[in-house]
N, CA and C of each residue as an Amber inpcrd file, in Angstrom:
protein
   609
 130.2200000 167.8970000  93.0960000 131.2040000 168.1560000  94.1500000
 132.5060000 168.6670000  93.5160000 133.0530000 169.7880000  94.0310000
 134.2950000 170.3000000  93.4600000 135.4630000 169.3550000  93.7020000
 136.4530000 169.4350000  92.8500000 137.6230000 168.5680000  92.9740000
 138.3650000 168.8660000  94.2740000 138.7670000 167.8160000  94.9820000
 139.5180000 167.9750000  96.2340000 140.9850000 167.6960000  95.9770000
 141.8170000 168.6120000  96.4270000 143.2600000 168.4570000  96.2060000
 144.0580000 168.4860000  97.5100000 143.3880000 168.8550000  98.6110000
 144.1090000 168.9880000  99.8870000 143.3790000 168.2420000 100.9980000
 144.1180000 167.7230000 101.9940000 143.5080000 167.0220000 103.1150000
 142.4770000 167.8750000 103.8620000 142.7190000 169.1800000 103.9710000
 141.7820000 170.0440000 104.6820000 140.4280000 170.0710000 103.9840000
 140.4390000 170.0140000 102.6710000 139.1770000 170.0120000 101.9250000
 138.3810000 168.7370000 102.2210000 139.0770000 167.6180000 102.2890000
 138.4180000 166.3630000 102.6370000 137.8910000 166.4240000 104.0650000
 138.6880000 166.9990000 104.9540000 138.2650000 167.1230000 106.3510000
 136.9770000 167.9320000 106.4530000 136.8890000 169.0540000 105.7420000
 135.6910000 169.8900000 105.7930000 134.4880000 169.1490000 105.2050000
 134.7220000 168.3820000 104.1670000 133.6420000 167.5970000 103.5670000
 133.0890000 166.5950000 104.5810000 133.9800000 165.9160000 105.2940000
 133.5520000 164.9060000 106.2540000 132.9470000 165.5330000 107.5080000
 133.4030000 166.7420000 107.8500000 132.8090000 167.4450000 108.9870000
 131.3630000 167.8490000 108.6610000 131.1400000 168.2820000 107.4410000
 129.7730000 168.6260000 107.0170000 128.9030000 167.3580000 106.9520000
 129.5300000 166.2630000 106.5860000 128.8420000 164.9790000 106.5110000
 128.3130000 164.5750000 107.8930000 129.1760000 164.6200000 108.9170000
 128.7560000 164.1980000 110.2610000 127.7940000 165.2080000 110.8620000
 127.9040000 166.4700000 110.4770000 126.9700000 167.4900000 110.9500000
 125.5660000 167.1710000 110.4370000 125.4760000 166.7740000 109.1850000
 124.1930000 166.3580000 108.5920000 123.6270000 165.1610000 109.3460000
 124.4850000 164.1730000 109.6260000 124.0420000 162.9640000 110.3150000
 123.4850000 163.2960000 111.6910000 124.2120000 164.1110000 112.4590000
 123.7640000 164.4510000 113.8140000 122.4430000 165.2310000 113.7780000
 122.2950000 166.1250000 112.8230000 121.0450000 166.8770000 112.7020000
 119.8670000 165.9620000 112.3580000 120.1140000 165.0060000 111.4690000
 119.0580000 164.0780000 111.0980000 118.6690000 163.1740000 112.2700000
 119.6520000 162.7930000 113.0730000 119.3710000 161.9400000 114.2290000
 118.5200000 162.6730000 115.2700000 118.7390000 163.9720000 115.4140000
 117.9120000 164.7570000 116.3360000 116.4350000 164.6530000 115.9310000
 116.1830000 164.5970000 114.6340000 114.8130000 164.4630000 114.1330000
 114.2950000 163.0250000 114.2600000 115.1830000 162.0430000 114.0780000
 114.7600000 160.6370000 114.0320000 114.5880000 159.9870000 115.3970000
 115.4150000 160.3680000 116.3690000 115.4250000 159.6540000 117.6500000
 114.0840000 159.6830000 118.3880000 113.3270000 160.7930000 118.3700000
 112.0050000 160.7460000 119.0100000 111.0890000 159.7130000 118.3390000
 111.2020000 159.5740000 117.0290000 110.4060000 158.5850000 116.2950000
 110.8070000 157.1720000 116.6980000 112.1100000 156.9220000 116.8070000
 112.5960000 155.5980000 117.1970000 112.1610000 155.2560000 118.6180000
 112.2020000 156.2500000 119.5010000 111.7570000 156.0280000 120.8780000
 110.2750000 155.6690000 120.9040000 109.4970000 156.2810000 120.0170000
 108.0750000 155.9740000 119.9370000 107.8030000 154.5900000 119.3800000
 108.6770000 154.1080000 118.5090000 108.5020000 152.7780000 117.9140000
 108.9280000 151.6600000 118.8560000 109.8810000 151.9400000 119.7360000
 110.3920000 150.9040000 120.6410000 109.3470000 150.5380000 121.6910000
 109.2460000 149.2550000 122.0120000 108.3210000 148.8060000 123.0520000
 109.0660000 148.3540000 124.3090000 110.3180000 147.9570000 124.1640000
 111.1290000 147.5910000 125.3160000 111.4720000 148.8580000 126.1030000
 111.2230000 148.8530000 127.4010000 111.3960000 150.0590000 128.2210000
 112.8400000 150.5610000 128.2230000 113.7850000 149.6430000 128.3270000
 115.2000000 150.0510000 128.3660000 115.6350000 150.6340000 127.0320000
 115.1750000 150.0400000 125.9360000 115.5220000 150.5420000 124.6060000
 114.9110000 151.9190000 124.3810000 113.6440000 152.0840000 124.7650000
 112.9720000 153.3790000 124.6220000 113.7210000 154.4620000 125.4090000
 114.1030000 154.1220000 126.6300000 114.8390000 155.0670000 127.4760000
 116.1950000 155.3980000 126.8620000 116.8310000 154.4030000 126.2460000
 118.1290000 154.6270000 125.6030000 118.0340000 155.6170000 124.4530000
 116.9830000 155.5020000 123.6380000 116.7980000 156.4450000 122.5380000
 116.5630000 157.8600000 123.0660000 115.7910000 157.9750000 124.1360000
 115.5170000 159.2890000 124.7130000 116.7860000 159.9280000 125.2720000
 117.6150000 159.1180000 125.9280000 118.8770000 159.6220000 126.4680000
 119.8320000 160.0240000 125.3420000 119.8440000 159.2160000 124.2700000
 120.7540000 159.5150000 123.1700000 120.3270000 160.7660000 122.4070000
 119.0410000 161.0970000 122.4460000 118.5810000 162.3400000 121.8260000
 119.2420000 163.5350000 122.5040000 119.2340000 163.5520000 123.8300000
 119.8790000 164.6630000 124.5560000 121.3750000 164.7010000 124.2690000
 121.9680000 163.5370000 124.1710000 123.3920000 163.4280000 123.8600000
 123.6800000 163.9620000 122.4520000 122.8140000 163.6120000 121.5080000
 123.0090000 164.0220000 120.1140000 122.8440000 165.5290000 119.9560000
 121.9430000 166.1240000 120.7150000 121.7970000 167.5860000 120.6900000
 123.0960000 168.2580000 121.1320000 123.7710000 167.6330000 122.0850000
 125.0760000 168.1480000 122.5200000 126.1300000 167.9380000 121.4390000
 126.0330000 166.8320000 120.7110000 126.9800000 166.5590000 119.6230000
 126.8730000 167.6160000 118.5310000 125.6530000 168.0120000 118.2240000
 125.4450000 169.0610000 117.2140000 126.1630000 170.3390000 117.6380000
 126.0280000 170.6940000 118.9070000 126.6830000 171.9200000 119.4090000
 128.1990000 171.8020000 119.3470000 128.7290000 170.6040000 119.6340000
 130.1790000 170.4090000 119.5690000 130.6980000 170.5540000 118.1370000
 129.9430000 170.0160000 117.1710000 130.3600000 170.1450000 115.7690000
 130.2610000 171.6060000 115.3330000 129.2340000 172.3060000 115.7680000
 129.1080000 173.7330000 115.4470000 130.2570000 174.5290000 116.0510000
 130.6770000 174.1340000 117.2590000 131.8280000 174.7930000 117.8830000
 133.0990000 174.5180000 117.0860000 133.1940000 173.3300000 116.5070000
 134.3520000 172.9910000 115.6710000 134.3710000 173.8640000 114.4220000
 133.2200000 174.0630000 113.8050000 133.1270000 174.9600000 112.6440000
 133.5660000 176.3720000 113.0310000 133.0940000 176.8320000 114.1890000
 133.4370000 178.1780000 114.6460000 134.9360000 178.3040000 114.8720000
 135.5320000 177.2710000 115.4510000 136.9840000 177.2690000 115.6870000
 137.7550000 177.3550000 114.3660000 137.1750000 176.7710000 113.3170000
 137.7970000 176.7940000 111.9940000 137.4270000 178.0580000 111.2050000
 136.5890000 178.9120000 111.8320000 136.1220000 180.1440000 111.1980000
 135.3450000 179.8470000 109.9090000 134.4600000 178.8320000 109.9950000
 133.6420000 178.4190000 108.8540000 132.1840000 178.3510000 109.3090000
 131.2690000 178.8040000 108.4820000 129.8520000 178.7550000 108.8230000
 129.3860000 177.2980000 108.8430000 128.7040000 176.8590000 109.9080000
 128.2270000 175.4610000 109.9790000 127.2550000 175.1510000 108.8430000
 127.4820000 174.0420000 108.1860000 126.5640000 173.5930000 107.1330000
 126.7030000 172.0860000 106.9760000 125.5980000 171.4430000 106.6410000
 125.6150000 170.0010000 106.4670000 125.7150000 169.6130000 105.0100000
 126.1500000 168.4060000 104.7850000 126.2450000 167.8660000 103.4280000
 125.6100000 166.4850000 103.4090000 124.6850000 166.2810000 102.5070000
 123.9290000 165.0260000 102.4690000 124.8570000 163.8130000 102.5130000
 124.4890000 162.8390000 103.3570000 125.3270000 161.6600000 103.5630000
 124.6030000 160.4130000 103.0390000 125.0130000 159.8780000 101.8880000
 124.3550000 158.6940000 101.3180000 124.3910000 157.4800000 102.2460000
 125.4810000 157.3330000 103.0040000 125.6050000 156.1920000 103.9130000
 124.5170000 156.2020000 104.9720000 124.3260000 157.3450000 105.6100000
 123.2970000 157.4530000 106.6400000 121.9030000 157.3750000 106.0260000
 121.7180000 158.0070000 104.8920000 120.4110000 157.9750000 104.2230000
 120.0080000 156.5380000 103.9030000 121.0050000 155.6940000 103.5620000
 120.7320000 154.2920000 103.2850000 120.2210000 153.5650000 104.5220000
 120.8030000 153.8570000 105.6880000 120.3540000 153.2470000 106.9340000
 118.9280000 153.6800000 107.2610000 118.6330000 154.9430000 107.0010000
 117.2830000 155.4510000 107.2770000 116.2550000 154.8120000 106.3340000
 116.6210000 154.6510000 105.0780000 115.7110000 154.0220000 104.1110000
 115.4550000 152.5610000 104.4780000 116.5020000 151.8790000 104.9470000
 116.3450000 150.4890000 105.3800000 115.3310000 150.4090000 106.5170000
 115.4230000 151.3440000 107.4590000 114.4760000 151.3950000 108.5750000
 113.0500000 151.5940000 108.0720000 112.8580000 152.5580000 107.1910000
 111.5180000 152.8770000 106.6970000 110.9040000 151.7030000 105.9420000
 111.7050000 151.0230000 105.1230000 111.2010000 149.8770000 104.3640000
 110.8240000 148.7260000 105.2930000 111.6530000 148.4970000 106.3170000
 111.3800000 147.4040000 107.2420000 110.0880000 147.6520000 108.0080000
 109.8350000 148.8860000 108.4170000 108.6430000 149.2020000 109.1970000
 107.3630000 149.0190000 108.3830000 107.4680000 149.0770000 107.0760000
 106.2930000 148.8450000 106.2290000 105.8210000 147.3980000 106.3210000
 106.7140000 146.4900000 106.7480000 106.3690000 145.0740000 106.8790000
 105.5510000 144.7860000 108.1310000 105.3760000 145.8090000 108.9850000
 104.6010000 145.6770000 110.2250000 105.0900000 144.5000000 111.0850000
 106.3500000 144.5340000 111.5110000 106.8920000 143.4440000 112.3280000
 106.2340000 143.3890000 113.7080000 106.3200000 142.2340000 114.3520000
 105.8110000 142.0970000 115.7130000 106.6600000 142.9590000 116.6470000
 106.1580000 143.2010000 117.8480000 106.8820000 144.0700000 118.7840000
 108.2770000 143.5520000 119.1340000 108.4360000 142.2590000 119.4550000
 109.7870000 141.7610000 119.7560000 110.7350000 141.8780000 118.5690000
 110.2300000 141.5760000 117.3650000 111.0700000 141.6700000 116.1640000
 111.4240000 143.1260000 115.8850000 110.4770000 144.0150000 116.0960000
 110.7280000 145.4430000 115.8810000 111.8310000 145.9470000 116.8110000
 111.7640000 145.5540000 118.0860000 112.7870000 145.9960000 119.0450000
 114.1640000 145.4620000 118.6700000 114.2030000 144.1990000 118.2360000
 115.4870000 143.6290000 117.8060000 116.0400000 144.3690000 116.6010000
 115.1610000 144.6920000 115.6510000 115.6000000 145.4330000 114.4720000
 116.1170000 146.8110000 114.8630000 115.4170000 147.4910000 115.7560000
 115.8190000 148.8400000 116.1600000 117.1800000 148.8430000 116.8630000
 117.4460000 147.8060000 117.6700000 118.7660000 147.7470000 118.3150000
 119.8560000 147.5110000 117.2720000 119.5570000 146.6690000 116.2740000
 120.5300000 146.4360000 115.2020000 120.7790000 147.6990000 114.3880000
 119.7040000 148.4270000 114.0870000 119.8390000 149.6670000 113.3190000
 120.6370000 150.7010000 114.1040000 120.3770000 150.7710000 115.4070000
 121.1190000 151.7080000 116.2580000 122.5990000 151.3370000 116.3060000
 122.8780000 150.0460000 116.3860000 124.2640000 149.5840000 116.4150000
 124.9890000 149.9390000 115.1160000 124.3320000 149.7340000 113.9850000
 124.9470000 150.0720000 112.6950000 125.2250000 151.5690000 112.5880000
 124.2850000 152.3760000 113.0800000 124.4620000 153.8290000 113.0460000
 125.6330000 154.2480000 113.9230000 125.7310000 153.6460000 115.1100000
 126.8350000 153.9910000 116.0050000 128.1800000 153.5980000 115.4000000
 128.2390000 152.4430000 114.7600000 129.4880000 152.0390000 114.1060000
 129.8710000 153.0560000 113.0270000 128.8710000 153.5300000 112.2960000
 129.1310000 154.5130000 111.2390000 129.6980000 155.7990000 111.8470000
 129.0690000 156.2720000 112.9160000 129.5250000 157.5200000 113.5420000
 130.9040000 157.3640000 114.1740000 131.1460000 156.2220000 114.7900000
 132.4610000 155.9870000 115.4020000 133.5570000 156.0290000 114.3430000
 133.2970000 155.3900000 113.2000000 134.2840000 155.4140000 112.1090000
 134.5020000 156.8410000 111.6140000 133.4040000 157.6010000 111.4770000
 133.5060000 158.9770000 110.9810000 134.2920000 159.8570000 111.9520000
 133.9520000 159.7790000 113.2330000 134.6450000 160.6210000 114.2260000
 136.1020000 160.2080000 114.4150000 136.3790000 158.9080000 114.3200000
 137.7720000 158.4560000 114.4490000 138.6330000 159.0870000 113.3490000
 138.1280000 159.0750000 112.1170000 138.8620000 159.6920000 111.0120000
 138.9840000 161.1930000 111.1620000 137.9140000 161.8490000 111.6170000
 137.9360000 163.3040000 111.7900000 138.9350000 163.7280000 112.8590000
 138.9500000 163.0090000 113.9680000 139.8800000 163.3490000 115.0510000
 141.3280000 163.1980000 114.5810000 141.6150000 162.1010000 113.8830000
 142.9820000 161.8690000 113.3940000 143.4110000 162.9540000 112.4230000
 142.5240000 163.3430000 111.5140000 142.8660000 164.3650000 110.5290000
 142.9990000 165.7290000 111.1850000 142.1220000 166.0340000 112.1450000
 142.2070000 167.3210000 112.8410000 143.5600000 167.4510000 113.5460000
 144.0030000 166.3880000 114.1670000 145.3060000 166.4320000 114.8450000
 146.4420000 166.5800000 113.8300000 146.3230000 165.8800000 112.7140000
 147.3580000 165.9780000 111.6810000 147.4380000 167.3970000 111.1130000
 146.2900000 168.0720000 111.0750000 146.2430000 169.4470000 110.5580000
 146.6140000 170.4790000 111.6140000 146.8690000 170.0170000 112.8300000
 147.2450000 170.9420000 113.9050000 146.0540000 171.6130000 114.5700000
 144.8470000 171.1000000 114.3400000 143.6370000 171.6940000 114.9160000
 143.2920000 170.9530000 116.2200000 144.0520000 171.2580000 117.2670000
 143.9180000 170.5220000 118.5220000 142.5810000 170.7760000 119.2110000
 142.1050000 172.0180000 119.1970000 140.8320000 172.3320000 119.8490000
 139.6670000 171.6360000 119.1370000 139.7450000 171.5900000 117.8120000
 138.7180000 170.9090000 117.0240000 138.7470000 169.4130000 117.3380000
 139.9440000 168.8480000 117.4160000 140.0850000 167.4160000 117.7280000
 139.4830000 167.0950000 119.0920000 139.7180000 167.9760000 120.0720000
 139.1860000 167.7580000 121.4200000 137.6570000 167.7670000 121.4250000
 137.0580000 168.6890000 120.6840000 135.5920000 168.7600000 120.5900000
 135.0210000 167.4850000 119.9720000 135.6630000 167.0240000 118.9210000
 135.1640000 165.8320000 118.2260000 135.4280000 164.5560000 119.0240000
 136.4810000 164.5590000 119.8280000 136.7810000 163.3980000 120.6750000
 135.6900000 163.1820000 121.7250000 135.0790000 164.2750000 122.1920000
 133.9820000 164.1560000 123.1550000 132.8200000 163.3930000 122.5280000
 132.5180000 163.7250000 121.2860000 131.4380000 163.0180000 120.5780000
 131.7930000 161.5640000 120.3610000 133.0420000 161.3150000 119.9960000
 133.5010000 159.9530000 119.7480000 133.3600000 159.0940000 121.0060000
 133.7480000 159.6350000 122.1550000 133.6450000 158.8850000 123.4110000
 132.1880000 158.5450000 123.7170000 131.2910000 159.5060000 123.4710000
 129.8600000 159.2540000 123.7000000 129.3290000 158.1450000 122.7890000
 129.7420000 158.1640000 121.5200000 129.2570000 157.1660000 120.5570000
 129.7240000 155.7650000 120.9560000 130.9380000 155.6530000 121.4420000
 131.4580000 154.3490000 121.8700000 130.6720000 153.8130000 123.0610000
 130.3520000 154.7040000 124.0110000 129.5940000 154.2910000 125.1800000
 128.1670000 153.9030000 124.7920000 127.5760000 154.6560000 123.8620000
 126.2320000 154.3310000 123.3860000 126.2100000 152.9720000 122.6970000
 127.2170000 152.6920000 121.8930000 127.3030000 151.3890000 121.2150000
 127.3650000 150.2620000 122.2270000 128.1310000 150.4510000 123.2870000
 128.2360000 149.4210000 124.3290000 126.8540000 149.1390000 124.9390000
 126.1080000 150.2050000 125.2280000 124.7760000 150.0470000 125.8280000
 123.8090000 149.3720000 124.8560000 123.8570000 149.7990000 123.6010000
 122.9590000 149.2240000 122.5880000 123.2310000 147.7300000 122.4150000
 124.4940000 147.3650000 122.3640000 124.8460000 145.9490000 122.1890000
 124.3960000 145.1180000 123.3900000 124.4630000 145.6950000 124.5770000
 124.0040000 144.9960000 125.7790000 122.5010000 144.7350000 125.7010000
 121.7510000 145.7500000 125.2870000 120.2960000 145.5900000 125.1330000
 119.9920000 144.5610000 124.0480000 120.7400000 144.6220000 122.9520000
 120.5240000 143.6860000 121.8450000 120.7420000 142.2490000 122.2550000
 121.7740000 142.0000000 123.0490000 122.0420000 140.6260000 123.5050000
 120.9010000 140.1330000 124.4020000 120.4130000 140.9980000 125.2690000
 119.3010000 140.5980000 126.1460000 118.0510000 140.2830000 125.3370000
 117.7080000 141.1590000 124.3930000 116.5260000 140.9240000 123.5730000
 116.6740000 139.6510000 122.7410000 117.8830000 139.3960000 122.2710000
 118.1300000 138.1790000 121.4990000 117.9160000 136.9280000 122.3310000
 118.3930000 136.9530000 123.5770000 118.2110000 135.7900000 124.4700000
 116.7380000 135.5840000 124.7740000 116.0350000 136.6850000 125.0320000
 114.6080000 136.5790000 125.3460000 113.8230000 136.0410000 124.1450000
 114.1740000 136.4960000 122.9590000 113.4920000 136.0320000 121.7610000
 113.7390000 134.5580000 121.4990000 114.9840000 134.1260000 121.7100000
 115.3260000 132.7200000 121.5000000 114.6040000 131.8330000 122.5090000
 114.4590000 132.3290000 123.7320000 113.7830000 131.5560000 124.7710000
 112.3100000 131.3450000 124.4190000 111.6780000 132.3670000 123.8450000
 110.2620000 132.2530000 123.4720000 110.0560000 131.2730000 122.3190000
 111.0410000 131.1930000 121.4170000 110.9080000 130.3100000 120.2640000
 111.2140000 128.8520000 120.6020000 111.9800000 128.6270000 121.6580000
 112.3880000 127.2680000 122.0070000 111.1750000 126.4640000 122.4690000
 110.9030000 125.2890000 121.8670000 109.7380000 124.4920000 122.2690000
 109.8690000 124.0000000 123.7030000 108.7730000 124.0300000 124.4090000
 108.7860000 123.5970000 125.8100000 108.9800000 122.0850000 125.8860000
 109.7990000 121.6310000 126.8300000 110.0330000 120.1950000 127.0210000
 108.8750000 119.6050000 127.8110000 108.1840000 118.5970000 127.2760000
 107.0320000 118.0230000 127.9890000 107.4700000 117.4110000 129.3200000
 106.7000000 117.6850000 130.3520000 107.0330000 117.1510000 131.6770000
 106.5450000 115.7100000 131.8020000 107.3350000 114.8800000 132.4570000
 106.9410000 113.4890000 132.6880000 106.0020000 113.4150000 133.8840000
 104.8560000 112.8160000 133.6740000 103.9360000 112.5980000 134.7860000
 104.3020000 111.2980000 135.4560000 103.9360000 111.1270000 136.7430000
 104.2610000 109.8670000 137.4430000 103.7260000 108.6390000 136.7140000
 102.4840000 108.7430000 136.1320000 101.9090000 107.5850000 135.4410000
 102.7330000 107.2120000 134.2180000 103.2170000 108.2710000 133.4910000
 104.0530000 108.0240000 132.3120000 105.3430000 107.3320000 132.7130000
 105.9170000 107.7990000 133.8320000 107.1670000 107.2040000 134.2990000
 106.9630000 105.7460000 134.6640000 105.7890000 105.4390000 135.3370000
 105.5340000 104.0550000 135.7240000 105.3490000 103.1600000 134.5140000
 104.6250000 103.7100000 133.4830000 104.4140000 102.9300000 132.2690000
 105.7310000 102.5860000 131.6020000 106.6300000 103.6300000 131.5240000
 107.9170000 103.3840000 130.8730000 108.7250000 102.3650000 131.6620000
 108.6660000 102.4750000 133.0130000 109.4130000 101.5400000 133.8550000
 108.8670000 100.1320000 133.6750000 107.5190000 100.0270000 133.6270000
 106.8930000  98.7260000 133.4590000 107.2590000  98.0790000 132.1530000
 107.2680000  98.8670000 131.0810000 107.6010000  98.3070000 129.7730000
 109.0460000  97.8750000 129.7160000 109.9050000  98.6100000 130.4280000
 111.3250000  98.2470000 130.4470000 111.5180000  96.9150000 131.1730000
 110.7980000  96.7770000 132.3070000 110.8990000  95.5310000 133.0690000
 110.3810000  94.3640000 132.2440000 109.2700000  94.6000000 131.5200000
 108.6750000  93.5390000 130.7010000 109.6450000  93.0950000 129.6180000
 110.3010000  94.0930000 128.9630000 111.2560000  93.7390000 127.9040000
 112.4220000  92.9570000 128.4880000 112.8640000  93.3620000 129.6880000
 113.9800000  92.6750000 130.3220000 113.6030000  91.2320000 130.6670000
 112.3590000  91.0420000 131.1850000 111.9070000  89.6910000 131.5350000
 111.8040000  88.8220000 130.3020000 111.3310000  89.3840000 129.1990000
 111.2030000  88.6310000 127.9420000 112.5630000  88.1660000 127.4640000
 113.5550000  89.1080000 127.5150000 114.9110000  88.7340000 127.0770000
 115.4710000  87.6320000 127.9640000 115.2070000  87.6970000 129.2880000
 115.7250000  86.6880000 130.2200000 115.1080000  85.3220000 129.9230000
 113.7880000  85.2860000 129.6380000 113.1150000  84.0160000 129.3240000
 113.6880000  83.4070000 128.0570000 113.9250000  84.2500000 127.0660000
 114.4700000  83.7570000 125.8040000 115.8600000  83.1810000 126.0240000
 116.6160000  83.8220000 126.8750000 117.9730000  83.3460000 127.1570000
 117.9270000  81.9900000 127.8350000 116.9800000  81.8260000 128.8110000
 116.8810000  80.5390000 129.5130000 116.4750000  79.4330000 128.5610000
 115.5310000  79.7370000 127.6000000 115.0970000  78.7190000 126.6500000
 116.2450000  78.2620000 125.7600000 117.0650000  79.2400000 125.3040000
 118.2130000  78.8510000 124.4540000 119.1990000  78.0010000 125.2200000
 119.4000000  78.3400000 126.4920000 120.3380000  77.5670000 127.3150000
 119.8490000  76.1550000 127.5360000 118.5540000  75.9880000 127.8130000
 117.9550000  74.6630000 128.0240000 118.0320000  73.8270000 126.7570000
 117.8000000  74.4510000 125.6120000 117.8240000  73.7400000 124.3320000
 119.2370000  73.2080000 124.0710000 120.2600000  73.9790000 124.3870000
 121.6480000  73.5290000 124.1330000 121.9850000  72.3260000 125.0130000
 121.4220000  72.3080000 126.2190000 121.7120000  71.1780000 127.0940000
 121.0880000  69.8930000 126.5480000
C-alpha cells in the first residue's frame, strides 16, 4: 500500500474498502438466505440483498462524483467475518443454533458497515464533498434500520431457544397432592402427640 499523507487518500482507501464489502455481500446474501431456516430471517436476508445492490450503485455514484473509476480494495475485517462463518458451518450446527449464529454474524457485519459509513460521511463532509456524503448517508440509514431488524429477530430466536432448553416442571397429580397432604397431617399429628407426652411427663 502506498504511503498516505492526506485525508483524501485515506477517504479513497476506505471508500474502496466499503465498495469491496458491498460487492462481496451481494454474492454472500443468497447463500445466507439459503442457510437460514427461520422464515423471518430468510426473508430479511432476501430483502437486504436488494438493499445491498442499491448500496453498490450509491457507492459507484460516489466514485463518479469524485471523478474516480470504481474499484474495490480487499478488506481484512470483512474477510475475517466471512471466514468465521465458513468455519462455523463446517461444524454442522442444528437448525436453531445455525439461525442464532446467522443473526449474530449479520449483526456484526452491520456494526462494521455502520462504523465504516459513519467515518466516510464525516470525512466526505470535512472534504466539502456534500453530494458524496448524501449518497453514503442513504446507505448508512439503511444499515442502521437493518441492524434494528436483525437484533429484533435475534432476541426472538434467543427466547425461543432458551424456552426449549428449560426443563419442563412436572405437574402435580391429584393423588400426589393427597399423598403430600396426608404425610403432612401425619407429621403434624406425631409432633402433637410428642408434645402431649412431654407435657404429661412434666406434670
